[in-house]
N, CA, C, O and CB atoms as a CASP TS submission, in Angstrom:
PFRMAT TS
TARGET T0000
AUTHOR 0000-0000-0000
METHOD Language model
MODEL 1
PARENT N/A
ATOM      1  N   MET     1     160.066  75.071 275.421  1.00  0.00           N
ATOM      2  CA  MET     1     159.110  74.874 276.879  1.00  0.00           C
ATOM      3  C   MET     1     158.792  73.713 276.761  1.00  0.00           C
ATOM      4  O   MET     1     158.966  73.056 277.787  1.00  0.00           O
ATOM      5  CB  MET     1     157.738  75.725 277.161  1.00  0.00           C
ATOM      6  N   GLU     2     158.226  72.966 275.570  1.00  0.00           N
ATOM      7  CA  GLU     2     157.771  71.594 275.633  1.00  0.00           C
ATOM      8  C   GLU     2     159.196  70.508 275.794  1.00  0.00           C
ATOM      9  O   GLU     2     158.953  69.317 275.985  1.00  0.00           O
ATOM     10  CB  GLU     2     156.832  71.306 274.155  1.00  0.00           C
ATOM     11  N   GLN     3     160.279  70.845 275.731  1.00  0.00           N
ATOM     12  CA  GLN     3     161.173  69.712 275.828  1.00  0.00           C
ATOM     13  C   GLN     3     161.342  70.114 277.615  1.00  0.00           C
ATOM     14  O   GLN     3     161.538  69.148 278.352  1.00  0.00           O
ATOM     15  CB  GLN     3     162.793  69.772 274.595  1.00  0.00           C
ATOM     16  N   THR     4     161.287  71.091 278.065  1.00  0.00           N
ATOM     17  CA  THR     4     161.364  71.582 279.782  1.00  0.00           C
ATOM     18  C   THR     4     159.978  70.655 280.451  1.00  0.00           C
ATOM     19  O   THR     4     160.117  69.910 281.421  1.00  0.00           O
ATOM     20  CB  THR     4     161.037  73.780 280.040  1.00  0.00           C
ATOM     21  N   LEU     5     158.703  70.854 279.763  1.00  0.00           N
ATOM     22  CA  LEU     5     157.846  70.140 280.527  1.00  0.00           C
ATOM     23  C   LEU     5     157.885  68.625 280.448  1.00  0.00           C
ATOM     24  O   LEU     5     157.647  67.882 281.400  1.00  0.00           O
ATOM     25  CB  LEU     5     156.630  70.576 280.232  1.00  0.00           C
ATOM     26  N   ARG     6     158.206  68.240 279.227  1.00  0.00           N
ATOM     27  CA  ARG     6     158.519  66.921 278.897  1.00  0.00           C
ATOM     28  C   ARG     6     159.494  66.186 280.166  1.00  0.00           C
ATOM     29  O   ARG     6     159.328  65.174 280.846  1.00  0.00           O
ATOM     30  CB  ARG     6     159.287  66.989 277.408  1.00  0.00           C
ATOM     31  N   TYR     7     160.345  67.006 280.123  1.00  0.00           N
ATOM     32  CA  TYR     7     161.423  66.394 280.935  1.00  0.00           C
ATOM     33  C   TYR     7     160.831  66.653 282.490  1.00  0.00           C
ATOM     34  O   TYR     7     161.321  65.971 283.391  1.00  0.00           O
ATOM     35  CB  TYR     7     163.033  67.164 280.604  1.00  0.00           C
ATOM     36  N   THR     8     160.177  67.264 282.692  1.00  0.00           N
ATOM     37  CA  THR     8     159.585  67.407 284.180  1.00  0.00           C
ATOM     38  C   THR     8     158.676  66.332 284.614  1.00  0.00           C
ATOM     39  O   THR     8     158.500  65.858 285.736  1.00  0.00           O
ATOM     40  CB  THR     8     158.771  68.707 284.345  1.00  0.00           C
ATOM     41  N   LEU     9     158.064  66.013 283.319  1.00  0.00           N
ATOM     42  CA  LEU     9     156.681  65.133 283.752  1.00  0.00           C
ATOM     43  C   LEU     9     157.614  63.894 283.501  1.00  0.00           C
ATOM     44  O   LEU     9     156.997  62.945 283.986  1.00  0.00           O
ATOM     45  CB  LEU     9     154.950  65.270 282.656  1.00  0.00           C
ATOM     46  N   ASN    10     158.751  63.459 283.001  1.00  0.00           N
ATOM     47  CA  ASN    10     159.499  62.029 282.832  1.00  0.00           C
ATOM     48  C   ASN    10     160.127  61.990 284.451  1.00  0.00           C
ATOM     49  O   ASN    10     160.047  60.990 285.165  1.00  0.00           O
ATOM     50  CB  ASN    10     160.937  62.006 281.356  1.00  0.00           C
ATOM     51  N   ASN    11     160.781  63.325 284.880  1.00  0.00           N
ATOM     52  CA  ASN    11     161.542  62.820 285.927  1.00  0.00           C
ATOM     53  C   ASN    11     160.404  63.666 287.537  1.00  0.00           C
ATOM     54  O   ASN    11     160.839  64.224 288.545  1.00  0.00           O
ATOM     55  CB  ASN    11     163.579  63.485 285.611  1.00  0.00           C
ATOM     56  N   LEU    12     159.499  63.505 287.282  1.00  0.00           N
ATOM     57  CA  LEU    12     158.363  63.957 288.346  1.00  0.00           C
ATOM     58  C   LEU    12     158.723  62.712 289.602  1.00  0.00           C
ATOM     59  O   LEU    12     159.155  63.103 290.686  1.00  0.00           O
ATOM     60  CB  LEU    12     156.419  63.832 287.542  1.00  0.00           C
ATOM     61  N   GLY    13     158.608  61.910 289.467  1.00  0.00           N
ATOM     62  CA  GLY    13     159.036  60.897 290.564  1.00  0.00           C
ATOM     63  C   GLY    13     160.298  60.883 291.391  1.00  0.00           C
ATOM     64  O   GLY    13     160.336  60.493 292.558  1.00  0.00           O
ATOM     65  N   ASP    14     161.433  61.382 290.634  1.00  0.00           N
ATOM     66  CA  ASP    14     162.939  61.803 291.346  1.00  0.00           C
ATOM     67  C   ASP    14     162.760  63.045 291.684  1.00  0.00           C
ATOM     68  O   ASP    14     163.605  63.351 292.526  1.00  0.00           O
ATOM     69  CB  ASP    14     164.323  61.740 290.434  1.00  0.00           C
ATOM     70  N   ILE    15     161.799  64.238 291.335  1.00  0.00           N
ATOM     71  CA  ILE    15     161.929  65.433 292.043  1.00  0.00           C
ATOM     72  C   ILE    15     161.052  65.312 293.241  1.00  0.00           C
ATOM     73  O   ILE    15     161.130  66.011 294.252  1.00  0.00           O
ATOM     74  CB  ILE    15     161.592  66.630 291.195  1.00  0.00           C
ATOM     75  N   PHE    16     160.155  64.286 293.002  1.00  0.00           N
ATOM     76  CA  PHE    16     159.391  64.673 294.449  1.00  0.00           C
ATOM     77  C   PHE    16     160.025  63.530 295.677  1.00  0.00           C
ATOM     78  O   PHE    16     159.826  63.559 296.891  1.00  0.00           O
ATOM     79  CB  PHE    16     157.372  64.430 294.241  1.00  0.00           C
ATOM     80  N   ILE    17     160.845  62.549 294.871  1.00  0.00           N
ATOM     81  CA  ILE    17     161.892  61.890 296.201  1.00  0.00           C
ATOM     82  C   ILE    17     162.911  62.933 296.652  1.00  0.00           C
ATOM     83  O   ILE    17     163.160  63.032 297.853  1.00  0.00           O
ATOM     84  CB  ILE    17     162.916  60.437 295.684  1.00  0.00           C
ATOM     85  N   GLU    18     163.391  63.554 295.941  1.00  0.00           N
ATOM     86  CA  GLU    18     164.560  64.750 296.248  1.00  0.00           C
ATOM     87  C   GLU    18     163.935  65.712 297.320  1.00  0.00           C
ATOM     88  O   GLU    18     164.537  65.971 298.362  1.00  0.00           O
ATOM     89  CB  GLU    18     164.987  65.752 294.751  1.00  0.00           C
ATOM     90  N   LYS    19     162.693  66.233 297.018  1.00  0.00           N
ATOM     91  CA  LYS    19     162.089  67.150 298.130  1.00  0.00           C
ATOM     92  C   LYS    19     161.727  66.457 299.253  1.00  0.00           C
ATOM     93  O   LYS    19     161.767  67.096 300.304  1.00  0.00           O
ATOM     94  CB  LYS    19     160.893  67.885 297.716  1.00  0.00           C
ATOM     95  N   LEU    20     161.348  65.191 299.303  1.00  0.00           N
ATOM     96  CA  LEU    20     161.154  64.379 300.540  1.00  0.00           C
ATOM     97  C   LEU    20     162.116  64.218 301.154  1.00  0.00           C
ATOM     98  O   LEU    20     162.125  64.350 302.378  1.00  0.00           O
ATOM     99  CB  LEU    20     160.698  63.242 300.438  1.00  0.00           C
ATOM    100  N   GLU    21     163.194  63.882 300.436  1.00  0.00           N
ATOM    101  CA  GLU    21     164.300  63.839 301.016  1.00  0.00           C
ATOM    102  C   GLU    21     165.168  65.003 302.240  1.00  0.00           C
ATOM    103  O   GLU    21     165.698  64.787 303.330  1.00  0.00           O
ATOM    104  CB  GLU    21     164.884  63.680 299.911  1.00  0.00           C
ATOM    105  N   LYS    22     164.989  66.191 301.463  1.00  0.00           N
ATOM    106  CA  LYS    22     165.265  67.134 301.806  1.00  0.00           C
ATOM    107  C   LYS    22     164.678  67.757 303.079  1.00  0.00           C
ATOM    108  O   LYS    22     165.331  68.513 303.799  1.00  0.00           O
ATOM    109  CB  LYS    22     165.163  67.653 300.890  1.00  0.00           C
ATOM    110  N   GLY    23     163.237  67.348 303.346  1.00  0.00           N
ATOM    111  CA  GLY    23     162.846  67.744 304.388  1.00  0.00           C
ATOM    112  C   GLY    23     162.266  66.769 305.460  1.00  0.00           C
ATOM    113  O   GLY    23     161.484  66.927 306.398  1.00  0.00           O
ATOM    114  N   TYR    24     162.961  65.684 304.951  1.00  0.00           N
ATOM    115  CA  TYR    24     162.902  64.404 306.067  1.00  0.00           C
ATOM    116  C   TYR    24     164.233  64.545 307.071  1.00  0.00           C
ATOM    117  O   TYR    24     164.217  63.973 308.161  1.00  0.00           O
ATOM    118  CB  TYR    24     162.988  62.701 305.170  1.00  0.00           C
ATOM    119  N   GLU    25     165.474  65.397 306.613  1.00  0.00           N
ATOM    120  CA  GLU    25     166.490  65.360 307.760  1.00  0.00           C
ATOM    121  C   GLU    25     166.286  66.639 308.466  1.00  0.00           C
ATOM    122  O   GLU    25     167.235  66.804 309.233  1.00  0.00           O
ATOM    123  CB  GLU    25     168.048  65.201 307.278  1.00  0.00           C
ATOM    124  N   PRO    26     165.389  67.676 308.531  1.00  0.00           N
ATOM    125  CA  PRO    26     165.096  68.571 309.607  1.00  0.00           C
ATOM    126  C   PRO    26     164.361  68.019 310.164  1.00  0.00           C
ATOM    127  O   PRO    26     164.583  68.213 311.359  1.00  0.00           O
ATOM    128  CB  PRO    26     164.691  69.744 309.440  1.00  0.00           C
ATOM    129  N   ILE    27     163.373  67.258 309.997  1.00  0.00           N
ATOM    130  CA  ILE    27     162.285  66.812 310.953  1.00  0.00           C
ATOM    131  C   ILE    27     162.864  65.229 311.784  1.00  0.00           C
ATOM    132  O   ILE    27     162.407  64.815 312.850  1.00  0.00           O
ATOM    133  CB  ILE    27     160.689  66.566 309.893  1.00  0.00           C
ATOM    134  N   LYS    28     163.901  64.585 311.003  1.00  0.00           N
ATOM    135  CA  LYS    28     164.548  63.685 311.814  1.00  0.00           C
ATOM    136  C   LYS    28     165.271  64.154 313.014  1.00  0.00           C
ATOM    137  O   LYS    28     165.286  63.663 314.143  1.00  0.00           O
ATOM    138  CB  LYS    28     165.374  63.031 311.070  1.00  0.00           C
ATOM    139  N   SER    29     166.004  65.436 312.444  1.00  0.00           N
ATOM    140  CA  SER    29     166.964  66.075 313.525  1.00  0.00           C
ATOM    141  C   SER    29     166.117  66.786 314.824  1.00  0.00           C
ATOM    142  O   SER    29     166.504  66.652 315.985  1.00  0.00           O
ATOM    143  CB  SER    29     167.933  67.313 312.724  1.00  0.00           C
ATOM    144  N   PHE    30     165.051  67.467 314.496  1.00  0.00           N
ATOM    145  CA  PHE    30     164.016  67.796 315.339  1.00  0.00           C
ATOM    146  C   PHE    30     163.737  66.834 316.344  1.00  0.00           C
ATOM    147  O   PHE    30     164.155  66.850 317.501  1.00  0.00           O
ATOM    148  CB  PHE    30     162.914  68.034 314.641  1.00  0.00           C
ATOM    149  N   MET    31     163.073  66.081 315.865  1.00  0.00           N
ATOM    150  CA  MET    31     162.429  64.764 316.831  1.00  0.00           C
ATOM    151  C   MET    31     163.831  64.116 317.766  1.00  0.00           C
ATOM    152  O   MET    31     163.817  63.929 318.982  1.00  0.00           O
ATOM    153  CB  MET    31     161.658  63.228 315.557  1.00  0.00           C
ATOM    154  N   LYS    32     164.851  63.881 316.955  1.00  0.00           N
ATOM    155  CA  LYS    32     165.876  63.244 318.033  1.00  0.00           C
ATOM    156  C   LYS    32     166.375  64.507 319.195  1.00  0.00           C
ATOM    157  O   LYS    32     166.540  64.083 320.339  1.00  0.00           O
ATOM    158  CB  LYS    32     167.415  62.579 317.076  1.00  0.00           C
ATOM    159  N   ASN    33     166.570  65.710 319.021  1.00  0.00           N
ATOM    160  CA  ASN    33     166.521  66.605 319.949  1.00  0.00           C
ATOM    161  C   ASN    33     165.613  66.592 321.103  1.00  0.00           C
ATOM    162  O   ASN    33     165.807  66.691 322.314  1.00  0.00           O
ATOM    163  CB  ASN    33     166.376  67.579 319.379  1.00  0.00           C
ATOM    164  N   ARG    34     164.303  66.405 320.199  1.00  0.00           N
ATOM    165  CA  ARG    34     162.999  66.541 321.089  1.00  0.00           C
ATOM    166  C   ARG    34     162.794  65.630 322.182  1.00  0.00           C
ATOM    167  O   ARG    34     162.262  65.982 323.235  1.00  0.00           O
ATOM    168  CB  ARG    34     161.810  66.387 320.295  1.00  0.00           C
ATOM    169  N   ILE    35     163.388  63.949 321.849  1.00  0.00           N
ATOM    170  CA  ILE    35     163.527  62.966 322.474  1.00  0.00           C
ATOM    171  C   ILE    35     164.682  62.846 323.747  1.00  0.00           C
ATOM    172  O   ILE    35     164.695  62.185 324.785  1.00  0.00           O
ATOM    173  CB  ILE    35     163.666  62.155 321.489  1.00  0.00           C
ATOM    174  N   MET    36     165.361  63.537 323.314  1.00  0.00           N
ATOM    175  CA  MET    36     166.858  64.035 324.105  1.00  0.00           C
ATOM    176  C   MET    36     166.349  64.757 325.211  1.00  0.00           C
ATOM    177  O   MET    36     166.353  64.253 326.334  1.00  0.00           O
ATOM    178  CB  MET    36     167.996  65.127 323.178  1.00  0.00           C
ATOM    179  N   LEU    37     165.939  65.822 325.006  1.00  0.00           N
ATOM    180  CA  LEU    37     165.359  66.960 326.010  1.00  0.00           C
ATOM    181  C   LEU    37     164.328  66.178 326.745  1.00  0.00           C
ATOM    182  O   LEU    37     164.327  66.367 327.962  1.00  0.00           O
ATOM    183  CB  LEU    37     164.641  68.382 325.235  1.00  0.00           C
ATOM    184  N   ARG    38     163.381  65.275 326.234  1.00  0.00           N
ATOM    185  CA  ARG    38     162.514  64.779 327.389  1.00  0.00           C
ATOM    186  C   ARG    38     163.057  63.939 328.154  1.00  0.00           C
ATOM    187  O   ARG    38     162.517  63.778 329.248  1.00  0.00           O
ATOM    188  CB  ARG    38     161.383  64.200 327.050  1.00  0.00           C
ATOM    189  N   LYS    39     164.253  63.161 327.840  1.00  0.00           N
ATOM    190  CA  LYS    39     165.057  62.294 328.555  1.00  0.00           C
ATOM    191  C   LYS    39     165.628  62.969 329.777  1.00  0.00           C
ATOM    192  O   LYS    39     165.387  62.607 330.929  1.00  0.00           O
ATOM    193  CB  LYS    39     166.103  61.771 327.695  1.00  0.00           C
ATOM    194  N   LYS    40     166.548  64.163 329.373  1.00  0.00           N
ATOM    195  CA  LYS    40     167.048  64.903 330.488  1.00  0.00           C
ATOM    196  C   LYS    40     166.207  65.509 331.386  1.00  0.00           C
ATOM    197  O   LYS    40     166.517  65.614 332.573  1.00  0.00           O
ATOM    198  CB  LYS    40     167.793  65.802 330.098  1.00  0.00           C
ATOM    199  N   ARG    41     165.032  65.973 330.874  1.00  0.00           N
ATOM    200  CA  ARG    41     163.967  66.532 331.903  1.00  0.00           C
ATOM    201  C   ARG    41     163.449  65.561 332.612  1.00  0.00           C
ATOM    202  O   ARG    41     163.158  65.969 333.736  1.00  0.00           O
ATOM    203  CB  ARG    41     162.830  67.246 331.332  1.00  0.00           C
ATOM    204  N   LYS    42     163.189  64.377 332.436  1.00  0.00           N
ATOM    205  CA  LYS    42     162.904  63.186 333.403  1.00  0.00           C
ATOM    206  C   LYS    42     164.168  62.840 334.382  1.00  0.00           C
ATOM    207  O   LYS    42     164.038  62.657 335.593  1.00  0.00           O
ATOM    208  CB  LYS    42     162.544  61.821 332.488  1.00  0.00           C
ATOM    209  N   VAL    43     165.487  62.774 333.633  1.00  0.00           N
ATOM    210  CA  VAL    43     166.716  62.437 334.779  1.00  0.00           C
ATOM    211  C   VAL    43     166.731  63.713 335.688  1.00  0.00           C
ATOM    212  O   VAL    43     166.807  63.521 336.902  1.00  0.00           O
ATOM    213  CB  VAL    43     168.436  62.197 334.022  1.00  0.00           C
ATOM    214  N   LEU    44     166.661  65.104 335.180  1.00  0.00           N
ATOM    215  CA  LEU    44     166.799  66.144 335.868  1.00  0.00           C
ATOM    216  C   LEU    44     165.814  66.302 337.120  1.00  0.00           C
ATOM    217  O   LEU    44     166.217  66.950 338.086  1.00  0.00           O
ATOM    218  CB  LEU    44     166.715  67.147 334.973  1.00  0.00           C
ATOM    219  N   LEU    45     164.581  65.751 337.137  1.00  0.00           N
ATOM    220  CA  LEU    45     163.471  65.735 337.855  1.00  0.00           C
ATOM    221  C   LEU    45     163.959  64.285 339.015  1.00  0.00           C
ATOM    222  O   LEU    45     163.950  64.227 340.245  1.00  0.00           O
ATOM    223  CB  LEU    45     161.980  65.555 336.694  1.00  0.00           C
ATOM    224  N   GLN    46     164.196  63.666 338.383  1.00  0.00           N
ATOM    225  CA  GLN    46     164.883  62.552 339.360  1.00  0.00           C
ATOM    226  C   GLN    46     165.938  63.139 340.482  1.00  0.00           C
ATOM    227  O   GLN    46     165.911  63.024 341.707  1.00  0.00           O
ATOM    228  CB  GLN    46     165.765  61.450 338.389  1.00  0.00           C
ATOM    229  N   ILE    47     166.912  63.836 339.589  1.00  0.00           N
ATOM    230  CA  ILE    47     168.079  64.447 340.319  1.00  0.00           C
ATOM    231  C   ILE    47     167.403  65.261 341.339  1.00  0.00           C
ATOM    232  O   ILE    47     167.704  65.082 342.519  1.00  0.00           O
ATOM    233  CB  ILE    47     169.092  65.336 339.388  1.00  0.00           C
ATOM    234  N   GLY    48     166.656  66.002 341.063  1.00  0.00           N
ATOM    235  CA  GLY    48     166.017  67.167 342.026  1.00  0.00           C
ATOM    236  C   GLY    48     165.427  66.351 343.299  1.00  0.00           C
ATOM    237  O   GLY    48     165.849  66.478 344.449  1.00  0.00           O
ATOM    238  N   GLU    49     164.275  65.407 342.849  1.00  0.00           N
ATOM    239  CA  GLU    49     163.733  64.673 344.093  1.00  0.00           C
ATOM    240  C   GLU    49     164.508  63.907 344.910  1.00  0.00           C
ATOM    241  O   GLU    49     164.204  63.939 346.103  1.00  0.00           O
ATOM    242  CB  GLU    49     162.801  63.851 343.783  1.00  0.00           C
ATOM    243  N   ARG    50     165.619  63.086 344.516  1.00  0.00           N
ATOM    244  CA  ARG    50     166.798  62.659 345.249  1.00  0.00           C
ATOM    245  C   ARG    50     167.233  63.809 346.139  1.00  0.00           C
ATOM    246  O   ARG    50     167.000  63.658 347.338  1.00  0.00           O
ATOM    247  CB  ARG    50     167.945  62.222 344.286  1.00  0.00           C
ATOM    248  N   LEU    51     167.833  64.947 345.750  1.00  0.00           N
ATOM    249  CA  LEU    51     168.245  65.842 346.402  1.00  0.00           C
ATOM    250  C   LEU    51     167.427  66.441 347.435  1.00  0.00           C
ATOM    251  O   LEU    51     167.872  66.701 348.553  1.00  0.00           O
ATOM    252  CB  LEU    51     168.612  66.585 345.642  1.00  0.00           C
ATOM    253  N   GLU    52     165.996  66.707 347.002  1.00  0.00           N
ATOM    254  CA  GLU    52     164.927  67.114 348.314  1.00  0.00           C
ATOM    255  C   GLU    52     165.246  65.757 349.470  1.00  0.00           C
ATOM    256  O   GLU    52     165.440  65.961 350.668  1.00  0.00           O
ATOM    257  CB  GLU    52     162.835  67.114 347.665  1.00  0.00           C
ATOM    258  N   LEU    53     165.251  64.583 348.930  1.00  0.00           N
ATOM    259  CA  LEU    53     165.010  63.862 350.123  1.00  0.00           C
ATOM    260  C   LEU    53     165.926  63.670 350.929  1.00  0.00           C
ATOM    261  O   LEU    53     165.695  63.532 352.130  1.00  0.00           O
ATOM    262  CB  LEU    53     164.581  62.806 349.954  1.00  0.00           C
ATOM    263  N   LEU    54     167.531  63.612 350.251  1.00  0.00           N
ATOM    264  CA  LEU    54     168.899  63.606 351.048  1.00  0.00           C
ATOM    265  C   LEU    54     168.855  64.870 351.989  1.00  0.00           C
ATOM    266  O   LEU    54     169.367  64.803 353.106  1.00  0.00           O
ATOM    267  CB  LEU    54     170.290  63.690 349.985  1.00  0.00           C
ATOM    268  N   ARG    55     168.155  66.191 351.476  1.00  0.00           N
ATOM    269  CA  ARG    55     168.404  67.236 352.561  1.00  0.00           C
ATOM    270  C   ARG    55     167.428  67.082 353.608  1.00  0.00           C
ATOM    271  O   ARG    55     167.671  67.351 354.784  1.00  0.00           O
ATOM    272  CB  ARG    55     168.338  68.681 352.039  1.00  0.00           C
ATOM    273  N   LYS    56     166.309  66.643 353.178  1.00  0.00           N
ATOM    274  CA  LYS    56     165.530  66.440 354.388  1.00  0.00           C
ATOM    275  C   LYS    56     165.837  65.245 355.531  1.00  0.00           C
ATOM    276  O   LYS    56     165.482  65.324 356.707  1.00  0.00           O
ATOM    277  CB  LYS    56     164.214  66.235 353.878  1.00  0.00           C
ATOM    278  N   ASN    57     166.567  64.132 354.940  1.00  0.00           N
ATOM    279  CA  ASN    57     166.819  63.059 355.998  1.00  0.00           C
ATOM    280  C   ASN    57     167.909  63.738 356.575  1.00  0.00           C
ATOM    281  O   ASN    57     167.738  64.023 357.761  1.00  0.00           O
ATOM    282  CB  ASN    57     167.153  61.496 355.506  1.00  0.00           C
ATOM    283  N   SER    58     169.425  64.220 355.868  1.00  0.00           N
ATOM    284  CA  SER    58     170.731  64.480 356.476  1.00  0.00           C
ATOM    285  C   SER    58     171.025  65.580 355.595  1.00  0.00           C
ATOM    286  O   SER    58     171.292  65.286 354.430  1.00  0.00           O
ATOM    287  CB  SER    58     171.836  63.258 356.504  1.00  0.00           C
ATOM    288  N   PRO    59     171.026  66.853 355.951  1.00  0.00           N
ATOM    289  CA  PRO    59     171.540  67.993 355.414  1.00  0.00           C
ATOM    290  C   PRO    59     172.754  68.040 355.366  1.00  0.00           C
ATOM    291  O   PRO    59     173.078  68.617 354.327  1.00  0.00           O
ATOM    292  CB  PRO    59     171.194  68.981 355.928  1.00  0.00           C
ATOM    293  N   GLU    60     173.845  67.651 356.106  1.00  0.00           N
ATOM    294  CA  GLU    60     175.306  67.483 356.089  1.00  0.00           C
ATOM    295  C   GLU    60     175.531  66.687 355.185  1.00  0.00           C
ATOM    296  O   GLU    60     176.483  67.154 354.559  1.00  0.00           O
ATOM    297  CB  GLU    60     175.934  67.050 357.224  1.00  0.00           C
ATOM    298  N   LEU    61     175.141  65.530 354.636  1.00  0.00           N
ATOM    299  CA  LEU    61     175.601  64.318 353.679  1.00  0.00           C
ATOM    300  C   LEU    61     176.072  64.891 352.449  1.00  0.00           C
ATOM    301  O   LEU    61     175.240  65.579 351.858  1.00  0.00           O
ATOM    302  CB  LEU    61     174.419  63.252 353.314  1.00  0.00           C
ATOM    303  N   ASP    62     176.914  64.804 352.058  1.00  0.00           N
ATOM    304  CA  ASP    62     177.581  64.895 350.839  1.00  0.00           C
ATOM    305  C   ASP    62     176.957  64.638 349.781  1.00  0.00           C
ATOM    306  O   ASP    62     176.824  63.419 349.887  1.00  0.00           O
ATOM    307  CB  ASP    62     178.535  64.230 350.785  1.00  0.00           C
ATOM    308  N   ILE    63     176.417  64.963 348.711  1.00  0.00           N
ATOM    309  CA  ILE    63     175.317  64.714 347.599  1.00  0.00           C
ATOM    310  C   ILE    63     176.521  63.933 346.568  1.00  0.00           C
ATOM    311  O   ILE    63     176.086  63.137 345.736  1.00  0.00           O
ATOM    312  CB  ILE    63     174.397  66.436 346.850  1.00  0.00           C
ATOM    313  N   PHE    64     177.813  64.140 346.629  1.00  0.00           N
ATOM    314  CA  PHE    64     178.569  63.136 345.568  1.00  0.00           C
ATOM    315  C   PHE    64     178.938  61.939 346.495  1.00  0.00           C
ATOM    316  O   PHE    64     179.621  61.049 345.989  1.00  0.00           O
ATOM    317  CB  PHE    64     180.081  63.849 344.774  1.00  0.00           C
ATOM    318  N   LYS    65     178.648  61.850 347.495  1.00  0.00           N
ATOM    319  CA  LYS    65     178.670  60.290 347.917  1.00  0.00           C
ATOM    320  C   LYS    65     177.864  59.337 347.815  1.00  0.00           C
ATOM    321  O   LYS    65     178.056  58.129 347.952  1.00  0.00           O
ATOM    322  CB  LYS    65     178.791  60.116 348.957  1.00  0.00           C
ATOM    323  N   ASP    66     176.568  60.145 347.465  1.00  0.00           N
ATOM    324  CA  ASP    66     175.408  59.063 347.304  1.00  0.00           C
ATOM    325  C   ASP    66     175.434  58.647 345.744  1.00  0.00           C
ATOM    326  O   ASP    66     175.658  59.284 344.714  1.00  0.00           O
ATOM    327  CB  ASP    66     173.789  59.730 347.759  1.00  0.00           C
ATOM    328  N   GLU    67     175.155  57.497 345.978  1.00  0.00           N
ATOM    329  CA  GLU    67     175.304  56.459 344.829  1.00  0.00           C
ATOM    330  C   GLU    67     173.989  56.629 343.707  1.00  0.00           C
ATOM    331  O   GLU    67     173.948  56.435 342.492  1.00  0.00           O
ATOM    332  CB  GLU    67     175.305  54.800 345.565  1.00  0.00           C
ATOM    333  N   ILE    68     173.157  56.990 344.488  1.00  0.00           N
ATOM    334  CA  ILE    68     171.858  57.209 343.249  1.00  0.00           C
ATOM    335  C   ILE    68     172.350  58.319 342.542  1.00  0.00           C
ATOM    336  O   ILE    68     172.607  58.260 341.340  1.00  0.00           O
ATOM    337  CB  ILE    68     170.144  57.624 343.828  1.00  0.00           C
ATOM    338  N   ILE    69     172.510  59.427 343.295  1.00  0.00           N
ATOM    339  CA  ILE    69     172.879  60.824 342.445  1.00  0.00           C
ATOM    340  C   ILE    69     173.999  60.453 341.716  1.00  0.00           C
ATOM    341  O   ILE    69     173.678  60.584 340.535  1.00  0.00           O
ATOM    342  CB  ILE    69     173.260  62.216 343.348  1.00  0.00           C
ATOM    343  N   MET    70     175.346  59.990 341.805  1.00  0.00           N
ATOM    344  CA  MET    70     175.850  59.750 340.854  1.00  0.00           C
ATOM    345  C   MET    70     175.517  58.897 339.754  1.00  0.00           C
ATOM    346  O   MET    70     176.123  59.052 338.694  1.00  0.00           O
ATOM    347  CB  MET    70     176.636  59.567 341.206  1.00  0.00           C
ATOM    348  N   ASN    71     174.671  58.053 339.857  1.00  0.00           N
ATOM    349  CA  ASN    71     174.180  57.150 338.994  1.00  0.00           C
ATOM    350  C   ASN    71     173.408  57.642 337.898  1.00  0.00           C
ATOM    351  O   ASN    71     173.385  57.176 336.759  1.00  0.00           O
ATOM    352  CB  ASN    71     173.494  56.297 339.643  1.00  0.00           C
ATOM    353  N   LEU    72     172.477  59.093 338.554  1.00  0.00           N
ATOM    354  CA  LEU    72     171.598  59.504 337.586  1.00  0.00           C
ATOM    355  C   LEU    72     172.432  60.877 336.662  1.00  0.00           C
ATOM    356  O   LEU    72     172.219  61.233 335.503  1.00  0.00           O
ATOM    357  CB  LEU    72     170.095  59.938 338.437  1.00  0.00           C
ATOM    358  N   MET    73     173.529  61.498 337.783  1.00  0.00           N
ATOM    359  CA  MET    73     174.387  62.329 336.757  1.00  0.00           C
ATOM    360  C   MET    73     175.176  61.627 335.495  1.00  0.00           C
ATOM    361  O   MET    73     175.604  62.248 334.522  1.00  0.00           O
ATOM    362  CB  MET    73     175.478  63.021 337.589  1.00  0.00           C
ATOM    363  N   LYS    74     175.288  60.129 335.717  1.00  0.00           N
ATOM    364  CA  LYS    74     176.250  59.422 335.178  1.00  0.00           C
ATOM    365  C   LYS    74     175.105  59.227 333.530  1.00  0.00           C
ATOM    366  O   LYS    74     175.436  59.524 332.382  1.00  0.00           O
ATOM    367  CB  LYS    74     176.798  57.843 336.344  1.00  0.00           C
ATOM    368  N   ASP    75     173.863  58.686 333.966  1.00  0.00           N
ATOM    369  CA  ASP    75     172.801  59.028 333.039  1.00  0.00           C
ATOM    370  C   ASP    75     172.606  60.238 332.155  1.00  0.00           C
ATOM    371  O   ASP    75     172.453  60.245 330.934  1.00  0.00           O
ATOM    372  CB  ASP    75     171.824  59.010 333.702  1.00  0.00           C
ATOM    373  N   MET    76     172.640  61.259 332.990  1.00  0.00           N
ATOM    374  CA  MET    76     172.403  62.694 332.359  1.00  0.00           C
ATOM    375  C   MET    76     173.515  62.708 331.194  1.00  0.00           C
ATOM    376  O   MET    76     173.254  62.925 330.010  1.00  0.00           O
ATOM    377  CB  MET    76     172.637  64.072 333.562  1.00  0.00           C
ATOM    378  N   ASN    77     174.456  62.513 331.574  1.00  0.00           N
ATOM    379  CA  ASN    77     175.948  62.677 330.556  1.00  0.00           C
ATOM    380  C   ASN    77     175.784  61.702 329.447  1.00  0.00           C
ATOM    381  O   ASN    77     176.157  61.983 328.308  1.00  0.00           O
ATOM    382  CB  ASN    77     177.568  62.235 331.409  1.00  0.00           C
ATOM    383  N   ASP    78     175.161  60.411 329.790  1.00  0.00           N
ATOM    384  CA  ASP    78     175.301  59.742 328.590  1.00  0.00           C
ATOM    385  C   ASP    78     174.102  59.883 327.600  1.00  0.00           C
ATOM    386  O   ASP    78     174.058  59.213 326.568  1.00  0.00           O
ATOM    387  CB  ASP    78     175.545  58.367 328.900  1.00  0.00           C
ATOM    388  N   ILE    79     173.110  60.795 327.956  1.00  0.00           N
ATOM    389  CA  ILE    79     172.095  61.289 327.013  1.00  0.00           C
ATOM    390  C   ILE    79     172.554  62.059 326.182  1.00  0.00           C
ATOM    391  O   ILE    79     172.075  61.931 325.055  1.00  0.00           O
ATOM    392  CB  ILE    79     171.086  61.897 327.514  1.00  0.00           C
ATOM    393  N   SER    80     173.555  63.064 326.357  1.00  0.00           N
ATOM    394  CA  SER    80     174.109  64.045 325.296  1.00  0.00           C
ATOM    395  C   SER    80     174.856  63.194 324.210  1.00  0.00           C
ATOM    396  O   SER    80     175.390  63.750 323.250  1.00  0.00           O
ATOM    397  CB  SER    80     175.167  65.175 325.983  1.00  0.00           C
TER
END
């Protein structure tokens, strides 16, 4: 038992760093996904606003010919 306690005390710093590294990866992944979700929501909001404007001004307009909509959709694909 004394050897186990001595080993633990001698390697406490390494054990702490190991535990910290194991907890860091899930947090990093979570934050990355959260940031991507915010960016996607922002672009989706811009697409919705643009579609609303196009529909009011000219309902017969093909949305895929609108350069701004196409750029926003490209941005959406780039986020993923």
